[in-house]
C-alpha positions, 0 to 999 in steps of 0.5 A: 500500500502507498499511503499519504500522510495528509488525507481529507477524512482520516490521516495517513498515520491512523490509516496505517495503524488500522491497516496493520491491525487488520492485516499485519502482513500488508506492507505499507510505504508512506508516500508524502511531500512532508519530511518532518521528524515527527511524521517519519517516526510516527509512520514507522512506529505505526507500521509503515515499511518505508517513508518516501517523498512524492518526488521519488522517480518512477523507477525508484518507486517501483523498485521500492514497492518490490523491495517492501513486498519482500520485507525490505525497509524503504526510506528516503535518504533524508528520512533515513538520516533523521531516523539515525540522528534520533537513534543516536541522540539520547532521549531527554531525561524525564521531567522532575516534579517540583518536589524532586527538583527541590530534593535534587537541589538539596542533594547538590548542596551536600545534604544527607537524606536525614538533613533533606527530610528535616529541611522539607519536613518529611520522613527519611523514607519519603526522601529516599523515594524522591532520591530514587525517583530523581536518579531513575528519571535522570538515568544517573547512577549516584548522588554525586552524578545528580549533584553534578547534573544540578550544577550543570543545569544551573539548579545550584551554583558552585558556591551553594555546593560542598564542591566549591573549593574542590572543582576547578573551572 
C-alpha cells in the first residue's frame, strides 16, 4: 500500500495503524511531500515499511514497492538520516516534579537524606523515594552524578555546593 500522510477524512498515520491491525502482513510505504521528524517516526512506529517523498522517480518507486513486498525497509535518504540522528541522540531525561527538583537541589548542596527530610519536613523514607525517583528519571547512577547534573543545569551554583573549593573551572 502507498499511503499519504495528509488525507481529507482520516490521516495517513491512523490509516496505517488500522491497516496493520487488520492485516499485519500488508506492507505499507508512506508516500508524502512532508519530511518532518515527527511524521517519519510516527509512520514507522505505526507500521509503515518505508517513508518516501512524492518526488521519488518512477523507477525508484517501483523498485521500492518490490523491495517492501519482500520485507525490505524503504526510506528516503533524508528520512533515513533523521531516523539515525534520533537513534543516536539520547532521549531527554524525564521531567522532575517540583518536589524532586527541590530534593535534587538539596542533594547538590551536600545534604544527607536525614538533613533533606528535616529541611522539607518529611520522613527519611519519603526522601529516599524522591532520591530514587530523581536518579531513575535522570538515568544517573549516584548522588554525586545528580549533584553534578544540578550544577550543570544551573539548579545550584558552585558556591551553594560542598564542591566549591574542590572543582576547578
